[in-house]
N, C-alpha and C positions, 0 to 999 in steps of 0.2 A: 400393709404389704400383701396380705392374703387376697384382698379385693383386687388389687392391681394385677396379681398373677392370674386371676380368673377372667379379667376383661381384656388383657393385652392382645390375645390372639383374635378375638372377635373385632376389636378396634382395628387391628392390622388388616383384616379381611375387608372391613368397611372402608378403610383408607384406600386400599387397592381398587375396590369397586368405584369409589368416588372419583379417583384420578382417571380410571378407565372411561367413565361416563363423561368426565370433563374433557377428555381428549377425543371424544366421540368414537370410542372403540366398543365393538359389540363384546361385552365382557363374557357373556354366557358362551358365545361361539368360541372365543379365545380359550375359555376354560375347557370346553369339550375337546378342542384341538390339542391342548396340552395334555389332557388325560389320555387321549388316543396315542400321542407320542410316547407317553409314559408306559402304556401297555405294550407297545411295540418294543420299547427298550427292555422291559421285563422279559418279553418273549426271547430276545436275543441274548440276555445275560443268564437266564435260567439254566441252560445246559452247562455253562461254565461253573456255576455255583454247585449244581448237582454233582458234577465230576469231582470238584474239590472236596465236597463233603464225603463222597464215596472213597476218595484216596486217603483222607484223614482217618476214616473208620478202618480201612484196611491196615494202615500204619499202626493204629492203636491196638487192633486185634492181633497183630503179628507178634506181639510181645518183644519187639525189637528193643524197646527202651530198657526192659529188665536185663537183657544181655549186655547192653551198652553200659549200664550202671555198674555191673560187676567188673567190667574192664577198666572203668575210670576210677574205681574206688581207692586204689593206693595214691593216685595223684590228688584226688580230692581231699583225702585225709591229711596229706602233707601241706596243702594250701588252706586248710580250714574252711573250705567251701562245703556247705551243707548238702548232703546227698539228695535231699528231698527237692531241691530247687532245679536239678538237672532236667527232669522231664518237662518242666515248665519252660526252661530255657531252650530246649530242643524243639518243642511244639509251638512256641510263640510265633516264629516266622511263618508257620504253616496255618495255624488256626487260632484265632483269638478266643473262640468259645472253648476249645480244648484247654488252652492255657488258663482261662478263667475258672474252669472246673478244677484244674490242678491247684490253683491258688485258693479256691474255696476249701479243698481238702487240707491244704497247709494251714489255713485259718482254723479249721475244726480241730486238727491234730495238735497244733502248736500255739494257736492264738494269733491275732493280728498284731499284737504288740511285741511278739517274740522277734528275735533276730531274723529267723527264716521268714516270718510273716512280713516284716518290714522289707526284707530283700525281695520277696515275691511282689509286693506292691511297687517297689522301685523298679523292678525288672519289667513289670507290666507297663510302666510309664516310659521307660527308656528304650523300648523296642517296638517294632511294628510287625504286622502280619504281612511280610514282604511277598511271600509266594502267593498268598491269597489275593493280595492287591494286584500283582502282576497277572495272575490268571483271570481275575475279574475284569480289570480295566483293559488289558491288552486283548483278552478274549472278546470283549464286547465290541471292540473296533477292528477285530480280526487281524491284529498284529501277530505275526508268527516268529519274527526274528527280534528278540528282546535285546540283542547286543550286550551291552554291559550292565543293563538294569538289574539282572539277577545277582551278578557278582557284587556290584556296589551296594545293593540292598542288603544282602547277607553280610557283607563286611560292616555295614552300618549297624546291623543287629548285633554282630559280635562286639563291636565297640560299645554298644548300649549295654550288653550283658556285663562286660568288664567294668563299665562306668557304674552300673547299678551296684555291683559288689563293692567297688572302691568307695562310692558315696555312702552306702549303707554302713560299711565298716568304719568310715571316718565319723559319721554322725551318731551311730548307735553302738559301735563297738561289737565285740563278739564274745 
């Protein structure tokens, strides 16, 4: 299996070159054309990504999450939702990297096999980086009116958060 994993990509590249030559396509020129289009796409997407990273850093540095956690504490205690999962749930729609960093902290503090660790893992799989995806994809094609995309995406994330808690509680208890 290890040998197969080492040769699969070179075989795939050779297969593409073989079929390109068979169909009488200039493979090298096609490759250069595709690389040029890729660089142009990166040039168009880069400002959106930089703006998103800047916005996430401002949000994290504002200490908004700490204030929000104090406000939600009585509700969370009544529902047995661990307080440590809330920053991840709030940041997951905005930034996958920030939510992964929070999940890593949860793993370090509680362990991956704890209820909070399993909940963090399930939450990571049940939700998406909605705002990041909208900013990146709509920004790259210059769509300014997202209509219902943001509302539906955030609603889907809320459903994913609820599903993560319910699924983790059913399968792993608390």
